[in-house]
Residue, then its C-alpha position, 0 to 999 in steps of 0.5 A: m137538536t138536529r137529528k144525527t146519525f151516530f156510529i158507536t163501537g161496542v153497543s152491547s154494554g156500558f157507555g156504548r149501550a147507554l149512549a145508543r139507547e139515549a140517542l135513539a130515544a132522542g130521535h137519532k139514528v144509531i149504527g152500533t157495532v156488535r160481535t155476535d148475532a144475538a147482540r145484533r138482534a138485541f140491538e136492532g130490536l131496540n128500534d126497528g127504524h133507527a137502530y142498525a147493527a154492524m158486525l165488527d171486532v175493532t181488532d180486525i183492522d182489515a175489516i173496518p174500512g169495508v164495514v164503515a163503507d157498507a154502513e154509510s152506503r146502507f144507512g146514510s152519512v155518519d155525523v158522530l163517531v163514538n169510539n167506545a169499545g174497550y176494556g180495562h186491564e188490571g195487574i201489577f206491572e212486574e206481574s203483567p206479561l207484554d202480551d197483556m199490554r199488546r191486547q190492551f193497546e190493540v183494542n183501546v188504541f189501535g182499534a179506535v185509531a183504525v175506526t177513526h182512520a176510516f171516517v176521517p176522509r169522509f168527515r174532512e170531505r164533507r166538512n162536518g163531523h164529530i169524533i168522540n173518543i171515550t178515554s178515562m180519568g186514567g188518561f190523566i191520573t194514575m194508580p197502582g195496578i192499571a199501568y197498561y190501561c192508563g198507558s192506553k188511555f194516555a195514548l188515546e188522549g194525546i192522539s185525540e188532541v192532535l187530531g182535533k187540531e188537524l181537523r178543526p180547519f175542516g169543521v170537524h171536531v174531536t173530543a176526548v171524553a174521560p169518565g171517572s168511576f161509573r156503574t158499568d162492567w169496567a171493573g167487573r165482567s169486562m176487566q181482565r186481571s193478571p194473576r198475583r204472584i209476587a208477595d212484595y206487592d201484597g200490602m200495597f195492591d191487594p187492598i186496591r184490588q179488593a176495594r175495586l171489587e167491592k165498589n163495583g156496581k156501586q160507583l157514583g157515576d150513572p151511565v145514563k146521565a153520562a150518555r145525556a151529557i154526551l148528547t149535550l156535547v154533540g149539540l154544541s157548535d164549539p165542543p171542547a177538546h177534553l171533557l171529564l165526566g163525574s165529580d171524582a174525575l174532576s177532583l182527581v184531575r185537579e189534584k194531579l194538575a196542582a201537583m204537576a204545577a207544584d213540581i214544575d215550579a219547584w224544579e224550574s231552575l233545573t229545567r232552565s239550566t239546559d238552555g244554551 
């Protein structure tokens, strides 16, 4: 593969860290966003010649254009943007305050969109670039207790698809990468959980929360293999608009699509009844 320059948000853990390491090992240059001096030193210590840290919290919207401009001025044009920074919120809808939803969308949606806004004119003018948004199988399927998280990933999936159609004439690709369950910190340290308080939901939700806690660290998905799949993706001349990662994501999304098709067929006459 041609050597590329990556800009990856959130390289201190999870997919961001795994992808940055694999990209560096493959000879690429990586600009990774971090939020502390310790994280900056740790990241740049991975590779003195190719790893560069940019201090950025993606919720600091006003800071993003300057960080991007400075990164390209210092380290050269970026070829691949990876919007990886994000976290999961877990909580029953009725028990989860709106402020929790705002925070979830500020990071997972508005942060990713703001970083993308800073890069789109650059990619369009250069007639080259690949934007990868790390979404989730939760951007296709749903389960109790992650309404705000799924909502944020559904939003990012839709934005990615539209943006890909707008930028395709300029040679710029957009791919929404939707992982299933992987051995990252998503269900552990980085998960934000709303306290339980309504007993009516105990029987339905408590087993789900317990199972998620017990499964953490034992998920089927390997982040390093996910990183290698993403490197394969960016080497394609015609990459897909959507890419699932993990056999669990594949099975669950196929089940959802089959159920949707069955519902569409079952209610076709009612659907058509509204035509003038």
